[in-house]
C-alpha angles and dihedrals in degrees: 000000000000092000092052091052092048091051090049093049092049093050095048094044093051090049092054092047090051090050092053091048093052091050093050091047091051092051092048091049092052091050092050092050091050091048092050090049092051092048090049091051093050093048092049093050092048091050092050092047093049090045092052091048091051089051092051097053110113117214117207125207119235089252091055091048090050091051092050091051090050090050091053091050091050092051091050092049092051095052113122094241096173092049091050090051091050092050091050091051091050090049089050091052091050090050090050090050091050089052092052111128118236112229117229116255094248091055092051090049091049091052092049093048093050093048091050090049089050091051091049088062091064123096120261092252095052110131132212093274091056090048092052091048091051092050092047091049090052091048094053092047092049092046091053090049092050093049091050090052091052088055091055097255108150112230136170092251136150088223121083120231091243092058096042096089092050091049093047092054092048093049094046110037103011100040096120092052092044091051089054093047094054092043097247110161126158115186123229116257110255120187107219119187112204115215119206101208095152112134115252113270092018113137117249111266116221117205102228098166116090118224118247129012112352117245114254121245094264089065091064090209115200121191120222091016134129119188124197125227146123110294115241091174120030109234096207089071098028117077131172132188095236145001088260090059091046092053090046089053089055092050091048091049092052092047095049099038117120120242092258095047129090113252122225113247100153128059125187121189135186108220097171120102087210091060129248129275121236132168093239127091097261131098104234115211137203115285096022109156118197119193113201141177129211134155091214108025114212133187124255093187136348130197102327131021110245118255091241090055093048091050090059093038107043093179093058116112123230095246124054102245098203127096118204145157144196116233132185109273 
């Protein structure tokens, strides 16, 4: 009985082992067939791609190659070299302008204050050329001072050593831009000869019409009038095309002023091409626009200069040349 069971177990076990072996062999065979198929497909596609590439290659004759080389040489010779150089120089200038350092506000204010102080030292009859020479003299002195500071030379200066390099660059290479930023403008001297061709006995004609756009009612424009007040914009370096523009500048200043700043409520404009008289030391030019501030505006002069004033100021005209107005601050 035991032998019969052993024979039966051996027969059944061997049968199962043979079944597992056949299954594994079948799976392996399928995998091999799939792998061979994939390899065959890849090889075929590569062969076709390389065959197509070989068919698309264009072969040039020596004569064609020579002509192409000649064409390249002709194109190089016809390049606008000077124009290309000019464009590169312009690009370089733009890049330099973009790299221009912006001076801090306190440095700009310091420069403006020192220039105004320099101009105050001039005589009352100093013209525009003398003013320009004074400003240029100040610029060269300040530039020398800034360069010495950058070299570590200790000076009694209002400029810190850390800001000296920035100031030197602005005074040397960016002076025109800096002048515009701080509002520095000195007019060109123009010799004007006035001809008195009025017929004898003809009454004096007073020009009562302002040039340009007429100021609106809120400007309260008054001809032959000069109001006093603390200057919030220095007229020597602040010029406008017309009285309208000057009044508008005052309104804009008042609207944009910060809470701790004085607001413009007085504008004073010089409409005369001959300039405008004033008792100070400056030569006041056409289109000067002074922006002032005062809690209780008061007149300096109105209509005509008094006889007593003209006795002490022989160059003063009869009529006050300024036009001004008081606006709501």
